[in-house]
FILO-322898 format. One record per residue (C-alpha): z, y, x. Coordinates in steps of 0.25 Angstrom, whole numbers, padded with zeros to 4 digits, always signed. Layout:
% residues N
ZYX;...
//
This chain:
% residues 471
+0000+0000+0000;-0003+0014+0005;+0009+0023+0006;+0007+0036-0001;+0014+0049+0001;+0021+0053-0012;+0029+0066-0016;+0039+0065-0028;+0044+0079-0033;+0057+0077-0040;+0068+0066-0037;+0073+0065-0051;+0073+0051-0058;+0058+0050-0058;+0055+0056-0045;+0065+0049-0037;+0062+0035-0043;+0047+0038-0041;+0048+0042-0027;+0057+0031-0023;+0048+0020-0029;+0036+0025-0022;+0043+0026-0009;+0048+0011-0011;+0033+0008-0013;+0030+0013+0001;+0025+0027-0002;+0030+0039+0006;+0038+0048-0005;+0044+0062-0003;+0053+0066-0015;+0055+0081-0017;+0067+0087-0024;+0073+0101-0024;+0088+0096-0025;+0095+0095-0011;+0106+0086-0016;+0096+0076-0022;+0088+0076-0009;+0100+0074-0001;+0104+0062-0010;+0090+0056-0009;+0089+0057+0006;+0102+0049+0007;+0096+0038-0002;+0104+0042-0014;+0097+0043-0028;+0102+0056-0036;+0100+0047-0049;+0106+0034-0053;+0095+0024-0054;+0097+0009-0051;+0089+0005-0038;+0084+0019-0035;+0093+0021-0022;+0089+0007-0018;+0075+0010-0019;+0077+0023-0012;+0083+0015+0000;+0071+0006+0001;+0061+0017+0000;+0068+0027+0009;+0058+0027+0020;+0047+0032+0011;+0056+0042+0004;+0058+0057+0008;+0065+0068+0000;+0063+0083+0001;+0064+0096-0006;+0051+0101+0000;+0037+0099-0007;+0031+0102+0007;+0037+0088+0012;+0032+0080+0000;+0019+0085-0006;+0009+0088+0006;+0002+0075+0009;+0008+0067-0003;-0002+0059-0011;+0006+0059-0023;+0016+0069-0028;+0025+0066-0040;+0031+0077-0049;+0044+0071-0054;+0052+0083-0057;+0061+0085-0070;+0055+0089-0083;+0067+0092-0092;+0065+0096-0106;+0064+0111-0111;+0071+0115-0124;+0058+0112-0132;+0057+0098-0126;+0046+0101-0117;+0048+0097-0102;+0052+0108-0092;+0041+0107-0082;+0046+0118-0072;+0049+0107-0061;+0035+0101-0063;+0029+0114-0061;+0037+0117-0049;+0033+0103-0043;+0018+0105-0046;+0017+0118-0039;+0025+0114-0027;+0016+0102-0026;+0004+0110-0027;+0009+0119-0016;+0011+0108-0006;-0002+0099-0009;-0011+0096+0002;-0026+0094+0001;-0025+0079+0001;-0026+0073-0013;-0012+0071-0020;-0008+0066-0034;+0003+0074-0041;+0010+0065-0051;+0018+0070-0063;+0029+0060-0063;+0038+0069-0072;+0036+0068-0087;+0028+0080-0090;+0021+0085-0102;+0007+0080-0106;-0003+0089-0098;+0006+0092-0086;-0003+0085-0077;-0013+0096-0078;-0002+0106-0078;+0003+0101-0065;-0011+0100-0059;-0013+0114-0061;+0001+0118-0055;-0002+0110-0043;-0016+0115-0041;-0012+0130-0043;+0000+0128-0033;-0009+0121-0023;-0020+0131-0023;-0011+0143-0022;-0004+0137-0010;-0016+0132-0003;-0027+0142-0007;-0037+0131-0010;-0041+0123-0022;-0032+0111-0024;-0040+0104-0035;-0043+0089-0031;-0032+0089-0020;-0022+0083-0031;-0021+0077-0044;-0010+0076-0055;-0006+0063-0061;+0004+0059-0071;+0013+0047-0068;+0024+0046-0078;+0037+0038-0075;+0042+0028-0084;+0056+0025-0077;+0068+0021-0085;+0081+0026-0079;+0089+0015-0074;+0077+0006-0071;+0068+0017-0063;+0066+0008-0051;+0061-0004-0059;+0052+0005-0067;+0046+0012-0055;+0043-0001-0048;+0040-0010-0060;+0034+0000-0071;+0028-0004-0084;+0016+0004-0080;+0012+0016-0071;+0005+0028-0078;-0004+0037-0071;-0012+0049-0077;-0022+0057-0069;-0035+0063-0070;-0039+0061-0056;-0043+0047-0052;-0038+0049-0038;-0024+0051-0044;-0024+0038-0051;-0028+0031-0038;-0017+0038-0030;-0006+0034-0040;-0012+0020-0041;-0010+0018-0026;+0004+0024-0027;+0009+0015-0037;+0001+0003-0033;+0013-0005-0027;+0019-0004-0041;+0006-0007-0049;+0004-0019-0041;+0019-0022-0039;+0016-0025-0024;+0029-0018-0019;+0041-0026-0015;+0052-0026-0026;+0065-0020-0022;+0077-0030-0024;+0084-0021-0033;+0072-0019-0042;+0065-0033-0043;+0051-0034-0048;+0051-0039-0062;+0045-0053-0064;+0031-0054-0067;+0029-0039-0063;+0014-0037-0061;+0005-0025-0059;+0010-0012-0066;+0000-0006-0075;-0006+0008-0070;-0009+0016-0082;-0019+0028-0079;-0021+0039-0088;-0025+0054-0089;-0014+0064-0086;-0010+0067-0101;-0010+0052-0105;-0001+0049-0093;+0009+0060-0097;+0009+0056-0111;+0012+0042-0108;+0025+0045-0102;+0029+0054-0114;+0024+0043-0124;+0032+0032-0117;+0045+0039-0118;+0043+0044-0132;+0039+0030-0137;+0052+0024-0130;+0060+0035-0136;+0054+0032-0150;+0057+0017-0149;+0072+0020-0145;+0074+0030-0157;+0067+0020-0166;+0077+0009-0164;+0088+0019-0165;+0083+0024-0178;+0082+0009-0183;+0096+0007-0178;+0102+0018-0187;+0095+0011-0199;+0101-0002-0194;+0115+0003-0194;+0113+0008-0209;+0107-0005-0214;+0116-0015-0206;+0105-0020-0196;+0107-0022-0181;+0097-0014-0173;+0098-0024-0161;+0093-0035-0170;+0082-0025-0176;+0078-0020-0162;+0076-0035-0157;+0068-0038-0170;+0058-0027-0168;+0058-0027-0153;+0053-0041-0151;+0040-0036-0158;+0031-0035-0146;+0025-0022-0152;+0039-0016-0151;+0047-0022-0140;+0062-0023-0137;+0064-0011-0127;+0069+0002-0132;+0074-0004-0145;+0089-0002-0141;+0096+0006-0152;+0107+0015-0147;+0110+0029-0143;+0096+0032-0139;+0088+0037-0127;+0092+0048-0117;+0088+0051-0103;+0078+0060-0097;+0065+0055-0103;+0065+0051-0117;+0071+0064-0123;+0063+0073-0113;+0050+0066-0115;+0051+0065-0130;+0054+0080-0131;+0042+0083-0122;+0033+0074-0130;+0037+0082-0143;+0035+0095-0136;+0021+0091-0131;+0017+0087-0145;+0021+0101-0150;+0013+0107-0139;+0001+0100-0146;+0005+0102-0160;+0010+0088-0162;+0024+0084-0167;+0030+0071-0162;+0038+0066-0173;+0041+0052-0168;+0046+0057-0155;+0054+0068-0161;+0060+0057-0170;+0064+0048-0158;+0071+0060-0152;+0079+0063-0164;+0083+0049-0167;+0087+0047-0152;+0096+0059-0151;+0102+0056-0165;+0107+0043-0159;+0117+0050-0151;+0123+0057-0163;+0124+0043-0170;+0133+0038-0159;+0143+0049-0162;+0141+0046-0177;+0145+0032-0174;+0158+0036-0167;+0161+0046-0178;+0159+0035-0189;+0169+0026-0182;+0179+0036-0177;+0178+0046-0189;+0183+0058-0180;+0177+0060-0166;+0186+0072-0163;+0196+0068-0153;+0190+0054-0151;+0188+0049-0137;+0174+0043-0135;+0169+0035-0123;+0154+0035-0119;+0150+0023-0111;+0137+0028-0104;+0132+0042-0101;+0119+0039-0094;+0107+0039-0104;+0104+0025-0100;+0110+0014-0091;+0107+0014-0076;+0106+0029-0074;+0115+0041-0073;+0105+0050-0081;+0112+0058-0092;+0100+0066-0096;+0100+0065-0112;+0110+0055-0111;+0115+0050-0125;+0129+0049-0120;+0130+0064-0117;+0125+0068-0130;+0135+0058-0137;+0146+0064-0129;+0143+0078-0133;+0142+0075-0147;+0156+0068-0147;+0162+0080-0139;+0157+0089-0150;+0164+0081-0160;+0177+0082-0152;+0177+0068-0146;+0182+0065-0131;+0171+0059-0124;+0172+0049-0112;+0160+0043-0104;+0158+0032-0094;+0145+0029-0087;+0143+0019-0075;+0134+0029-0067;+0132+0043-0075;+0146+0048-0075;+0145+0057-0062;+0131+0062-0068;+0138+0066-0081;+0150+0073-0074;+0140+0081-0065;+0130+0084-0076;+0139+0087-0088;+0152+0093-0082;+0155+0101-0095;+0154+0089-0104;+0168+0084-0108;+0166+0069-0106;+0177+0061-0099;+0170+0052-0089;+0176+0039-0086;+0172+0029-0075;+0179+0018-0082;+0175+0013-0095;+0189+0008-0099;+0194+0022-0096;+0183+0027-0105;+0188+0018-0116;+0203+0022-0115;+0208+0027-0128;+0194+0030-0133;+0190+0030-0147;+0176+0025-0145;+0166+0021-0135;+0151+0023-0135;+0141+0015-0127;+0130+0025-0124;+0123+0019-0111;+0121+0004-0110;+0126+0002-0096;+0127-0013-0093;+0141-0010-0088;+0146-0007-0102;+0143-0022-0106;+0153-0026-0096;+0165-0018-0100;+0179-0024-0104;+0177-0020-0118;+0190-0026-0123;+0198-0017-0113;+0189-0005-0118;+0192-0008-0132;+0207-0009-0129;+0207+0004-0122;+0201+0012-0133;+0208+0019-0144;+0198+0013-0154;+0188+0003-0149;+0175+0009-0154;+0162+0007-0147;+0149+0013-0151;+0138+0005-0143;+0127+0016-0142;+0117+0006-0136;+0120-0007-0143;+0123-0012-0129;+0136-0019-0129;+0140-0032-0134;+0145-0029-0148;+0152-0042-0150;+0160-0041-0137;+0164-0027-0141;+0169-0031-0155;+0177-0042-0148;+0183-0032-0138;+0188-0025-0150;+0178-0014-0152;+0172-0008-0164;+0157-0008-0160;+0147+0002-0165;+0132+0000-0161;+0119+0006-0164;+0111+0000-0176;+0121-0012-0176;+0132-0016-0185;+0146-0012-0180;+0151-0026-0182;+0148-0039-0175;+0137-0047-0182;+0135-0062-0182;+0124-0067-0173;+0111-0069-0181;+0106-0083-0178;+0091-0085-0177;+0085-0094-0188;+0078-0105-0182;+0064-0108-0188;+0061-0122-0192;
//
């Protein structure tokens, strides 16, 4: 494999994972960031984010990885430059593109005459490829006093990483999507990703190659289609989660069990079992931001997106439903002590962006409750990010339960299945548990003395339903 020179602008979740993965494949990668503290961590081989396997892969790829705050050290001579900066939501739901704009202009100022592919890795609105191209060309020509058309091409290469599984998703993706108008860009990116496409790289021991893993599909498209693929994928998954939550709310009313309903519909190959887990709903940096951006894009073109809008409304309503479940059981929330199990928006990350637990905590505090919280990895991030939020953080789940009036399982960390639930029940003022993910063993909790409340399921133990044999 020919080693390529790669620059990655931004060392956030997507940028760092992308850079480290490409370096592990043998490419020479320079990562650019303006945060001195983050750069110092990276140079010491430490990841500024919690992601299983990331630091291990950084160690394996360290000979090919370089970190700097200077575009002049990264862009000149690079064959591929990734823009992987943040695109947070503005108040109207559209993404804030100020960091993309700054990156594009800085890249243009440092381009050399040799052909370079500039890749939008950040999730950007449809049409951003053309916009970035104009910014790069304008900055390049202003800096160098010559026409820069033809010396670079812009491509879209959206990411489909799941936090907590990013290394697996980078090395063994379902597909790689590349959008470009210039065929040279497609060829360069094919060569860049060839080890992944052909699965010809040695698998790291901590991230083994899945059995029967074969060639990874490479989807080529025009710029606009590649950009829309990313938004459409996240919107569809958001809709699927909100759909099962809406059905779960009906299941509670009619006495059905959503876990049985989900299994019954998920085994239909047209539907599939994934993303049919009823509960608190989705959070994180992608689904909320991308669905809002999709709605804002539709409005620009005179279109409403009622399905996507409904998915958002159902999702955020689920957080209020957790509070309603507590109020129904406790009658009065003022003065009650509620313990939250899990703060991160999903397990295997310390990411608190749009985390359901924080929203639930705020609603409980507004109603006069005392809120405690435990999380295996996100406590320090919570203390640092929300110093004024009156939550009592506990390192020990048993201390969290001491004299509590209720517990709410918000994040489905595997550690929570192994807790001494009998001791937890005995420590509480009232052994009430709201399982916001239908994650825990309901029968074991009932036997431990808890009053169990799930999502879309009966609050009492049900007899096992035996299949009827055909014959």
